C-alpha positions, 0 to 999 in steps of 0.5 A, spaced: 627 717 932 633 718 927 636 715 920 644 716 918 645 718 911 650 713 910 654 715 903 654 710 898 659 706 895 660 709 888 659 716 892 665 714 898 670 713 892 668 720 888 668 724 895 675 720 897 679 721 890 675 725 886 673 730 891 678 731 896 683 727 893 684 731 886 679 738 889 683 739 895 691 733 894 692 736 886 692 744 888 695 742 894 702 738 891 701 745 885 703 749 890 708 746 893 711 745 886 711 753 885 714 754 892 719 750 890 721 752 884 719 760 886 721 761 891 715 765 894 711 761 900 706 765 899 703 761 892 702 755 899 695 759 899 693 755 893 690 750 895 685 754 900 678 756 896 678 749 893 678 747 902 674 752 902 669 749 895 669 742 898 666 745 906 662 748 903 659 741 899 660 738 905 655 741 910 649 742 906 650 734 903 644 730 907 646 728 913 641 724 915 633 724 917 630 724 924 622 722 926 621 728 929 614 730 933 612 735 928 615 732 922 620 728 918 627 732 919 631 732 913 638 733 917 644 737 914 650 740 917 647 747 915 640 748 913 636 743 915 627 742 912 623 740 917 618 737 912 611 737 918 607 730 917 600 734 916 604 736 909 606 727 908 601 723 904 605 716 905 612 713 902 613 708 898 619 703 896 619 703 890 624 703 884 622 709 879 627 714 875 629 720 878 635 726 877 635 728 871 634 735 868 634 741 871 638 739 877 637 746 881 642 742 886 648 739 887 651 732 884 655 727 886 661 729 892 658 727 899 649 726 896 646 730 891 640 735 894 636 739 890 629 740 885 629 735 880 626 733 874 625 728 869 620 726 864 618 720 868 618 722 874 617 729 874 618 734 880 621 731 885 625 733 892 633 729 892 636 728 899 640 721 897 647 721 901 647 714 896 642 711 890 641 704 894 635 703 898 632 709 897 624 712 901 619 716 897 615 719 901 610 723 898 608 730 900 603 735 898 608 739 894 610 734 891 616 726 891 623 727 896 627 722 895 632 719 902 637 715 902 637 713 909 640 707 913 635 703 914 629 704 909 624 699 913 624 700 920 624 708 917 619 706 913 615 703 918 616 707 923 614 713 918 608 710 917 607 709 924 608 717 924 604 719 920 595 721 921 590 717 920 587 721 916 591 723 910 591 730 907 586 729 901 585 735 895 578 738 895 576 743 889 572 748 890 566 746 889 567 741 894 570 743 899 566 742 905 
């Protein structure tokens, strides 16, 4: 079952105005002005690095979440990830602080993805395209934050796909 990751209103404005408008439009207009004033047509390539950076950010942004036979797939145009169901211990929609210090991922333009840390939530991994109606997936490796388009339906479907007996931590003294 597929759940798209749709950009929220704030993220659409940021991507449209900030990313495409200023990140590409500004250098493009500057290159046209430089060509007009200097006559050097080679200056038309000035916006290409900015366009390449926009493309790279876009292909790494979350595009959706799919509940497959083997697990939950975090989809991106490149380098998607699969979280096997036996590594997922639960999920909820209880609001909590996300993001924070030591961000190793990309924030803003087409969503946020990558590991984060803040003092109230601890380490967590973001794979979101908006900040409304978030789903918090608890895994053996920590918290994963998602933003599916239909969050209530996603939580119900994920709970149904999880194994009947959740994984439990065993200490070395209690190990079977």
